[in-house]
N, C-alpha and C positions, 0 to 999 in steps of 0.2 A: 936374363935367361934365358937362353935361347928354345924354338921347340922342341930339338930333340933332349936337350934338360930336362924340359917339362913331362914332356911325353914316358920319358923312361922312369921318373921317379914317380907317375901314374901309374905306371903300366901294372905294378904286381899288386895292386891294390884289388881287393875280390877275386881274383887268379882262381878258380877252381882246377889243380892238378890234373884230377883224372879224365878232365876235356879239355882241357886247355880254354877251356870258356870264361865268363863273368858271370857274378853270383850278389850284385851288387843290391840288393833291398831296402828300400825305403828306411830310415832311420834305424839300420842294422849295422852291424861292428865297420862292413868293407863302406856302405854309405858314407856313415860318420867319418870312419877316415878319408870319406873325396869329399866331404866339407873341409875338413882340416884343412888338407892342403890346399883347395879353394881361396881356404882363411889367411892362410900361409900366403899365396900368390899375390896374393890384394894387399899386403901390411908389406911385404916386398916392394912393391910400387906404389907406398905411401896411397892407395885409393882408398876410399871411405867405405867402410863395410859396411852393407846391410842386411839383418835378417826379417823379412814381412813376416805378418801372420799367420803367412799357410808355408812357410817355412823356405820361401824360393830365396835365394844369394844372389845378394847385389852388390857389387864392386865399382864406387862412380872415379869419374876420372872428370873434377869440376863439380859444382854445386850441384845436388838431387835438386834444392828447392827452386832452380830456375827454371826446371822446365823444362817441354819440346828434346825431351832427348833424344838421342844415336845409341838406342841398348842391342847392344848382340851376345849371342852366347847360344845355350841350347842346353841339358841334362848331365845328371856324374849317375845314376841309377841305372840299370841293365835287367835286359830279360831274361828266366834262368838261363844260362848257361851261351848269353851273348855274346856275341865278336866287344875287341877294346875299344872300335872308332864310333860305333853309335848313341853320340852325345858327348862322350869326352871331347873327341877332334875337335868340333862348336867351341868347347869351353876356351881349349889350353890355343884353339888358332885365334881368339877372340882379343887373349893375354899377351900372343905372340905379335897381332895386329897392331896394338895399342904400344906395344917395345920398337917396333917398326915405327911408327908417326912417332914416336917421342924423338927418336935414333934423329931423324930427318926436322929436329926444330918445331915440328907442328904444334900448333896452342889450338884446341878446336874454341870455335865460336860458340857452340853447343854443348852441353855435360853428355858425357859416352858413358854410360852401363855395360860392364862385365855382369852378367844373371845365369843361374845354374836354377831351372825348375825341378821342385819335388814331383816326384812318382808320375815321371810322364810316361813309362811302361807302362802302368799299371800292374805294373808286376807284383806287386803283395798287397793292394786291397782292391787292384780287378778293374780301375777304371784311368783308363791312359789319361796322360797329359793334366793329372788330379792338380796339381799347383797352378799350373795358368787355370783351369778353370773356373779356380775357387776364384781364384785374383780377378779376374774379370767379371763373379757371377754367374760363369753358365751352367752352375752346380750349386746346389742349397749347401749350405752351412751342416745343416739337418741331415740332410741325406748323406750328405759326406761323414759324417761323424758315425753311422749307421755299420757304416762297409766294413766287414772283417775279411782278415788274412785267414793263412789258411791252419792257422791253431786255435779262428776265434776269437781273435784281439780284435778288437776295436779301434778302426783308423780315430775316434777321438781322443780315447784313451790314450791311444800312442802319443799322441797329438798334445795333449794337456801335459801328459807328463813331461816329454819335452819344452813345456812353456812356450806353445805355440795358441792363437785364437783362433782354428781358421775361420774366415767366410769373407765378401768381396771386401775390397780394399778400392773404392772409386779415388779415393785421393794421389795413390799411385800410381794408380792407369791413366789418372791426367798428365802424371808427368810424362808418359811414353809416349814421343813423338813419331816415331818411327821403331820398328822391329826390324832386325835383319838376325837369322842365322844359318849357319853358314853348318852343313851335314854330309857327311859322307852317304854317297851318292846307296840306294839299296835295291841296284837290278843294273842292268847292260846298258843304258843308252851311252854311256861316255866312252865306253870299250868301243862301240861302235862306230861311234865320228870320231874317235883319236881326238879327244880334245879332253883339257884335267881337267877345267871347273865349266861348271852349266851355270844358270839362274832360272829359279823355280816357274812354274807357271800356273800349277793347280795342283790340290788334292784334291782327290777322289775322294766321294762320298763315302762314307763305311762306317760299321757300327759292331755292336757287338753286344750276342742276347744268350741268356740262360740258359738252356736246355733242363728239363727236372723231368728226368723217366722212373717211373713208379709200379714194382712188381709183390712178389712175395718169398720174402729169403725163405728154401728150407733145402734140404740135404741132398747135395750135388748127386749121387750114388743109388739114393734109393725115391729119388722122384723121380717118376715117369716124365719121357716127356711134354704128353698128354696132359700134364695135370702142371706143367708150371706157370705160375707167371713173369715172364722170366724181363722186367726191364733193357736191359744187352742187349737184347736181342734187337729189344725196338731201337736202340742206341745205334747198331751197326751198321741197321739198313736206315738210320737221317744221315754217318757218314758217305755212305755213295750218294745217295739222296744229293748233301752237298753238293759233291763234284758232279754228278752229272747235272743236275738243276742249273749250278754256276756255268759249264761246258756251254749246257742250249743259253744262256742268258746272258754271254758277252760281262762275263763278270767273275771276279774270284770267291772260293770260300774256304773254311780252313776250321776243323774242330783237333785243337792242338792242345785240351786241356781235359780231364777229365777228373771228375772223383766217383769212386765202386764204395758201397754199402753193402753187407760190413767187410767186403775187402778178402775176402777170403778165400782160397784155392778152394777147397771143396764147398763153397757152401755156390748154390742159386742168390742173386744181388737182392735185395731189397731195393734200391736206388741206385741209380745211377746219373751224375750232373757232369751234365757237359757243355761245354761255351761254343758257341761259331762266333764266330771272324767273317764278317762278307765286305767285299768294295767292289765298285761297278765306276767307269767312267762317267757312268749318268745315274740319275738317284730313278728314273723311274725303273731302270732295269733293275738296280739294287732289291728296290720293293720289291718287283716282281717273282726274283730269284728268293728272297727270302721269303714270299708266300707260298713260293711253291715247295721250298725244305719245310713248311710247316704243317701245308697240307697234305706230306708225305707223309711225314712222322704221326699225324697224326689218325689217320687212315692206318695207317702199320701198326701202331698201338692199340686201335679199334681192333685188330684180328690179333695180333698179338694178347689182350685182352688186359695189358698194362693201362698206366694213369701217362700223360703224357700232358708240359705246360711250358709255353714258349715267351720269356720277360725282356725285352729288350734293356740292356741296362747302360750302353751310351752309344748317341748316335751323333753322328757329326755331316751333315751337306755338303752338295759341292762348294770346294771354296779358292775362288781365283784368289792369287793375289793380285795387291796392285799391280793394274794395266800400265801405270803410267810410272810408278818407280821401275817394274819390271822389266817394261821398253829402254828406263833410259841408266839400269846395271847394265842389261846387255849387251850397251850401248859402249859405256865404257871402258869394260870385259871385252873388247877388240873383238864384238862382234859377239857374243858368245851364245852358244844353243840354248834353247830355253826348255824345260823339260816338264814333265806335268810325273807326278807320282800316288802312287797309291797309298803310300805311306804314312801314316798321322803324326804332328810333330805338335809343340807351343806356340808355332806360328801361326799355325790355323786358326788355333781356339782365340790369338791375340787377332785375327784379319777379320775373322765374325765376329768379335766385340768391337771393331774400327780403328781399328791402327793399321795405320798406311805400314803392309808389310811383305816382306821378299824373302828366297833362298838362294842358296849359294848350295851347289853339290861338287862337290869332291870324287873324281875318277877311281872307283872300285874296281880293281883288276879282275876280283874273282866271280862280281854279280853277284857274290852272297850274303846276305845280313841275319841278322837273328840267329847265327852260330859262328863259331870260333875262326869260318875261314871266313866271315866279314873281313877285309882288307883295303888298305890305301899305301901306294909307296911313297917314302919322303917325300922327294922331291913333288908331288902332285898335291901334297899337304904343302909344302911352300908355297906352293904357284897358292894356293889354298890362301895360306895367310896375307900372300901379298894382295890376291881378290880382294880381299876383306880392309886389308886397310886403303886399298883405293877405293874402296864402297865407304869406310868411312870416315877419310878425307873427305871425299864427295859431298855426303848428306850435313857434314860435322862444322865445314869452313864458315 
């Protein structure tokens, strides 16, 4: 089956017509349909299908027990109203690259696996790359089990109901000899240099922090301004402080999610919970910016007579990809450009765990990601498939 046919079959799954974006949340109806699609594609090719204890999908070409495998793939879940390409492009391209190699009569000397990691976006349970983190032991099973979604449903309960027992899987990790992740570019680097495919250099250090602002619920019409303890004021100041401190510190900082209680039009809030996403090229810059945001918020809370607490929920340090592998692949792909990224990926988790890892980026002519405007032209996608097939051929021969 061609890339275009696979893309056509997967494209409608989880699309939200009101926005044109996608809502594929882990173990929700749309994501389960994506999983079924993965299983069908593996079966069509006679690949050995496995689902590990953390819900990650594996389709093996060759003997999984042989070890030293060349693994490629990405994820199938999405952010709320995200684009079609973030994640699925890497999975569809992996199957298409296998097809291309087989059409040439290539027989790998190392097993090749196509994978789809679970909960990469963290859109349901709040921690990105959760499937790969659990696999690699980068998060404890106990901490993961206690995570909850917006409805208060525990991750551990959802996984148990689905038949999974989350936790580290050192035996499976030991089978991975190298990991290659193809991904749509989430920026403008390839647009500006006129190339279709790039090789990843590194992932910026990045993290997520939960911010809790507390105050006193009261009547919006009868409570004098001077009598209010309104946590929304403290929260609003934090949004502005995050932008200001990031601009001053060569970083990016975003507050894109919040929960307000009691969430009434005519009520002063009692609590506002928000999540800060912060990233920077250097860890020292990131830590400094986050500390400045925390300081500004605490000072404002004191003036507003509200409560403020800040808790780090996930953090990944500076993650360079294997330099020897990176340079080898850039040379193989006609001196492909080498680009860094501020976006996190499962490739980063595996790299930190000691797996030789590389990434390929496919041009996005909009430069926009995590939005319905995210896009890649079919000719560029096909160039990505050819590049990925070249890489797999090089590594699995």
